[in-house]
C-alpha positions in Angstrom: 13.7 -32.9 33.6 11.3 -30.2 33.2 13.9 -28.0 33.9 15.7 -29.1 30.8 12.4 -28.5 28.7 11.6 -24.6 30.0 15.0 -24.2 29.0 14.5 -25.9 25.7 11.5 -23.5 25.4 13.2 -20.1 26.7 15.6 -21.1 24.0 13.8 -21.2 21.3 12.0 -18.1 21.8 15.2 -15.9 22.4 16.1 -17.8 18.9 13.3 -16.9 17.5 13.5 -13.1 18.5 16.2 -12.9 16.0 16.0 -12.8 12.2 16.8 -10.7 9.5 16.0 -7.3 8.1 14.4 -8.6 5.1 12.3 -11.3 6.9 11.1 -8.6 9.4 10.3 -6.6 6.4 8.1 -9.4 4.2 6.8 -10.6 8.1 4.9 -7.1 8.2 2.8 -7.7 5.7 3.0 -4.7 3.3 0.6 -5.1 0.7 2.8 -5.9 -2.8 5.8 -6.9 -1.1 6.9 -10.5 -1.4 9.9 -12.0 -0.6 12.4 -10.8 -3.0 11.1 -7.2 -3.0 11.9 -7.2 0.7 15.4 -8.6 0.1 16.1 -5.9 -2.1 14.3 -3.0 0.6 16.5 -4.4 3.2 19.8 -4.0 1.1 18.6 -0.7 -1.0 18.5 0.7 3.1 20.3 -1.2 5.1 18.1 0.1 8.6 14.1 -0.4 8.8 14.2 3.3 10.3 15.6 4.8 7.0 12.8 2.6 4.9 10.4 4.1 7.3 11.4 7.5 6.1 11.8 6.8 2.7 10.4 8.8 0.3 8.1 7.8 -2.7 11.3 8.5 -4.9 13.3 6.9 -3.4 11.8 3.9 -3.1 11.5 3.8 -6.6 15.1 3.1 -6.8 14.9 0.0 -5.6 14.8 -2.5 -7.7 12.0 -4.1 -8.7 9.5 -1.5 -7.0 7.7 0.3 -9.2 4.8 2.6 -8.3 2.3 0.2 -7.2 4.4 -1.1 -4.3 6.1 2.3 -3.5 2.8 3.7 -3.0 1.6 0.7 -0.7 4.6 0.7 1.1 4.4 4.8 1.9 0.7 4.2 2.9 2.3 1.6 5.3 4.9 3.6 7.1 2.0 6.5 7.3 -0.3 4.3 9.3 0.1 4.8 13.4 -1.1 1.1 13.8 1.7 -0.2 12.4 4.2 2.2 13.5 2.6 1.1 17.0 3.0 -2.7 16.3 6.6 -2.1 15.0 7.3 -0.2 18.4 5.9 -3.2 20.3 7.6 -5.9 18.5 11.1 -4.3 19.3 10.5 -3.5 22.9 9.8 -7.6 22.8 13.4 -8.0 21.9 12.3 -8.9 18.1 15.8 -7.6 16.5 18.2 -8.1 13.4 20.9 -7.2 12.3 21.0 -3.7 10.2 23.8 -2.7 8.5 25.3 0.1 6.3 22.9 1.4 2.7 24.3 -0.8 0.2 25.9 1.7 -2.2 26.2 -0.6 -5.4 23.4 0.5 -8.0 21.2 -2.9 -9.4 22.6 -2.5 -13.4 26.2 -3.2 -11.8 25.0 -6.3 -10.1 26.6 -9.5 -12.5 23.0 -11.3 -12.3 20.8 -8.3 -12.4 17.5 -8.9 -14.5 18.6 -12.9 -14.4 15.8 -15.2 -12.5 17.0 -18.7 -11.5 15.5 -21.5 -9.5 17.1 -23.3 -6.9 16.4 -27.5 -6.1 17.8 -30.3 -4.0 20.5 -30.1 -1.1 23.9 -27.9 -1.8 26.6 -29.5 0.1 27.9 -26.6 1.7 25.1 -24.1 1.8 22.1 -23.8 2.8 18.9 -22.9 0.8 18.7 -19.2 2.7 22.7 -18.9 2.0 22.3 -19.9 -1.7 19.2 -17.6 -2.0 20.9 -14.8 -0.3 23.9 -14.9 -2.7 21.8 -14.6 -5.4 19.9 -11.8 -4.5 22.8 -9.9 -3.1 24.4 -10.5 -6.9 20.7 -8.9 -8.6 19.4 -12.1 -9.4 15.8 -13.1 -8.6 15.3 -16.3 -7.2 12.5 -18.2 -8.2 10.1 -21.0 -6.7 9.6 -22.3 -10.0 11.0 -23.0 -13.4 9.7 -21.5 -16.9 11.2 -20.5 -20.2 12.1 -17.3 -18.4 14.1 -19.0 -16.0 18.0 -18.3 -16.7 19.2 -21.5 -15.0 18.5 -24.0 -12.1 21.0 -24.9 -9.3 20.7 -28.0 -8.4 21.7 -30.2 -5.3 21.4 -33.6 -4.2 17.2 -34.9 -4.1 16.8 -32.6 -6.8 13.1 -32.7 -7.8 10.8 -31.6 -10.3 12.6 -28.3 -11.3 15.7 -30.4 -12.1 13.1 -32.6 -14.7 11.6 -29.3 -16.1 15.2 -27.4 -16.4 16.2 -30.5 -18.7 13.2 -30.6 -20.9 13.2 -26.8 -21.4 17.0 -27.1 -22.2 18.3 -24.5 -19.2 21.7 -24.8 -18.1 21.8 -27.2 -14.9 24.6 -26.0 -12.0 25.8 -27.7 -9.0 27.3 -25.6 -6.3 30.9 -25.5 -7.7 28.8 -24.0 -10.9 27.3 -21.3 -8.8 30.0 -20.4 -6.6 31.8 -19.6 -10.5 28.6 -17.9 -11.7 28.6 -15.4 -8.9 32.5 -15.0 -9.1 31.8 -14.2 -12.8 33.8 -17.4 -14.3 30.4 -18.3 -15.9 28.0 -16.0 -17.5 24.5 -16.3 -18.4 
């Protein structure tokens, strides 16, 4: 039994070394860079090295990155201790798939500027998958519902966000509606 437990622990450690570029950027703890901005940076630059070399002006091209965030990112990567920490994490086996830089401009994405909230469990998509699809389409995925929210995607066991959306008269979509929204069959 001990061998099985040890193997399970080793397997868990191995899985923890694999992440996504967006999660890694977020985990770096760069001042003013939240999950949404980290995902936008990952999509825009496609590789950590490209982000690390990015100029202030290149950072400003990323959706939701303004002067304060661009300066914060430049300051972070100018610190030798941060570069060394990244090297050590890579040497320890932390890795992620890197892809080519995305060529689509923010303005060309169908959901640019739209705030969408997720609630409940969707039948075939995890929350993370739904969030990634929405962000790829340009949407900002919010953890809360407000008047600025464009719509709420609700699954089984939806909670307070669904109640708030209904009270505000916001559109509520199920998973099929989410797919239609992403395919351009539904407009917000």
